[in-house]
C-alpha positions, 0 to 999 in steps of 0.5 A, a space after each residue: 669279281 672286284 678285278 672284273 669290275 675295275 677292268 670294266 670301269 677302265 674299259 669305259 663302256 660309256 664310250 662304246 656307243 660311238 661304235 653304233 656307227 657300224 649299224 648305219 649302213 643297215 639302218 639307212 639301206 634296209 635289212 634291219 628285219 633280217 635275223 642273220 644280218 642283225 646277228 652279224 651286226 651285233 657281233 660286229 658291234 661287240 668286236 669294235 666295242 671290246 676293241 675300244 675298251 682295250 684301247 682305253 686300257 692301253 691309254 690308261 696304262 700309258 698315262 698312269 704316272 700323270 694320272 697319279 698326280 691328277 686330283 680326279 684321275 688318280 681315283 681310277 682303277 689303274 692309278 689308284 692301284 686297284 687294278 695292277 698293270 700286269 693284270 691290265 696288260 694280260 686283259 688287253 692281250 686276251 681281248 685283242 686276240 679274241 677281237 682279231 680272231 673274230 674279225 678275220 672269221 668274218 673275212 679278210 676285209 672286215 679283219 683289215 678294217 678292225 686292224 686299221 681301226 685299232 691302229 688309228 684309235 691307238 695312234 690317236 690316244 697315244 700321239 694325235 689327241 694333243 693336236 688341234 683339228 688333227 684330233 677331230 680328223 682322226 675321230 672322223 677317220 675312225 667313224 669312216 672305218 666303222 661305216 666301212 666295217 658295217 658295210 662289209 659285215 652286212 653286205 650293204 653298199 655304203 653310200 658316199 653321202 652317208 660316209 661324208 655326213 658321218 665324218 662331218 658329224 664326227 668332226 662337229 662332235 669333237 669340236 663340241 666336246 672340246 668346247 664343253 671341256 673348255 667351259 667346264 675346265 677353263 684352266 686346263 693347260 693341255 686343252 687351252 693350249 690346243 683350242 681357244 673358245 672363239 676358234 671352237 665357236 667358228 669351227 662349230 658354226 662351220 661344221 654344223 651347217 656343213 653336216 646338215 647340208 650334206 644330210 639334206 643332199 643325201 636324202 634328196 639326191 642319193 638313190 637310197 634317199 629317194 627310194 626310201 623317202 629319207 627326207 622325212 628323217 631330216 627334222 630329227 637329224 636337225 634336232 639331234 645336231 642342234 641338241 648336241 650343240 646346245 649341250 656343249 654350251 650348257 654350264 648347268 651340268 658338270 658332265 662331259 658331252 658324251 655323258 651329257 648326251 647319254 643322259 639327255 632324255 630329249 637327245 635319246 628320244 629323238 635318236 630313238 624316233 629317228 631309228 624307228 622312222 628309218 626302220 619303217 621307211 626302209 622296211 615297210 614302205 
């Protein structure tokens, strides 16, 4: 039982919420009340969540020596020796096998999107997260793959507007995350070499209005946006973006942006209201 607990901690479930992007094609085009579609999306979300967890284990294995010297990270299961490398590698092999088999059971397109996501995510953690802007573009690409996988799994057409909006928000989130990390750890050598606070301010100032403009155009000009009157969801999307930016500058908490968002009642409430409104607009009216 202790091994399973250590393994789950290493898989970092707090990061799995990003995989919820896979649900967007259904939420924005209807079908959320269809039991079969919901079952498919739950399975698809589970596959990508476990895949993300396996990649987090691989990342910790690759960084184990550096983490042993870090005052905070050395308490993690792998650097502390609580979870052995052999057991972690065996777990990764089992998880990946299950994910890939389940993915290709959905069909070759969904399987290909899972493999592409795995390669992109692994490349990001092992190589490209060290480079400014490129790290944000990789996260945006991963969000695009999740959207594509969600469209394939659900059979719902993917709107180009929704695709561009999601990638733009993903880029904004990376910049906000780095801004928060820089505020909490200004002396972090790896981060300070990659980003400057003023540069991040400019990138956030450009990315936020860009993402919102794309969302407004999606609501007003796309077939789904006009058919379902998605313009009524715009205030909730605006607040969610603004709240994320506010939390990235908040120095009262020592949590990273992801954990701050998950624990922020205002953010969770507006996302829940947005989901509920989408459910009503796309399935009732």
